[in-house]
N, C-alpha and C positions, 0 to 999 in steps of 0.2 A: 396456878400458885406461882406467885412473883418471886424471883429470886436474884441476888446477887453471886455470882462465881468469882471466887477470888481467881486472880490471875495464875496462881499454882495450879488451880484446878482444871483451868482451860488448857494450860501446856501440858499437865499431865494426861490430860485425855487425847492430845495427840501423841504423845509417847507411847502409852500403855493402852491398848484395845481392850475392851472387854471388863475393863476396872471401873469400879463406882464413879470415879469421874468422867469416864468416856460415856457412861451410860447415862450420866446426867446430860451431858453435853447431847448426845443422840435424843432424849428426851425432849431436850429444847428446839432440836431439829425438825421432830415430828409434832412440835406446837403444845405438846403436853405441860410444857412449863413455859412462863415468861420471863426473859432474861432482862434486867436491867444493869446498864453499866454507864460509864460517862467516858466523856473526851479524854479526861486524864489517863483512865484506865486502858482504853485502847492505845494510846500512847505508849504507855507501859508495856502492854502486850506485844506491840509491834518492836519495841526495844528488845525486849527479853527474848522474842523469836528471833532477831538478827544476831543473838549472840553466837560466837563461834562454837564454843564448848556444847551448843546444843545441835548443831547442824548435823552431826551424826545419828541423831536419835528421831530426828523430824524428816518429813517429805515436804518439799517446799511448796507443791501444789494444795496440801491439806491446811498449811499453816496459811498460805494465801486464802483458802477457801474459808478457812475459820474468821480471819478478820474480815473477809467480804461479808458472810452471814452476819457477823455481828453489826458490821456498817449499815445494813439494810434490814435485818430483822428484829434486832433488839432495840429495847427503849432506851436511847441515848440521851442522857442528861449534860447540860454544859454548865450550868450554874449550880455549885454545891454549897451547902452550908460550912461554916468553919467547924470542924471536929477534932477534939485533943484528946480521945479516949485510950490512944495507944502511943507509945513512944516513938513508933517508925511511921514516918509520915505518909508513905506509901498505903498503910494500914488505915490510916484515917482518911485518906480518899476512898478506900472501898467502904468504910463505915457512914461516910458521909454520902455517898452514892445510894447506901440502901437507906438511911433516913429519909434522904430527900425523895427516894423514889418508892417510899411506903411498901416496901418489900416484907414479904412472909419469913423469909430465910436469908442469911448470909451464909455460903457454902465456903469452907477453907479446909486446906491440910495442914495449915500453919499450925502446929501444936503449940508451941513456946508463945506464940504471939496471939494471933487472932483467937483460936480455940480457946485458949486461956481467957480471953475476955469473958468468954460464954454468952454475952449478949451486947447489943448496942441498943441503948434505951429499951424498948420491949421487943426487940427483934432478935429471936435466938440465932447463934452462931454455930454451925454444925458441921459434922464430917459430911463428906460426899454419901457416905453409906447410910448415915441417919437421914441425909435429905431423901434419899431414895425410898427408905423406909416410910417416910411421911408422905412422900407422893403416892406409893401404892396404899396407903390407908385411905385417901380421899376417894 
């Protein structure tokens, strides 16, 4: 299963162990899912991980390992189509990544933004819990 994990899912995986975002992240690390991302999302992730307000919740070595793993083990797209399905430009980058990457799912925790869209083209936008349920049905 090919997925795009929204940046909020990746950050949540680092902050709260054992949760659905963390279990998805671990499934990717075990090779059970294929992660598709973009240069733009890696930049966003790096910027968010550097925010002072998050430092008390993160272990620097785990954050660095996340970025390194993505850089070496994920499918990274550099050319993205223009997408304007959301009023949030960062959401549009995630949506463009999913469309360009031909993924099966977009996983997000953003209820008012991404999840409210429900899908991008024919790609469902789901919560981490829903993604895990779909993964286990395979």
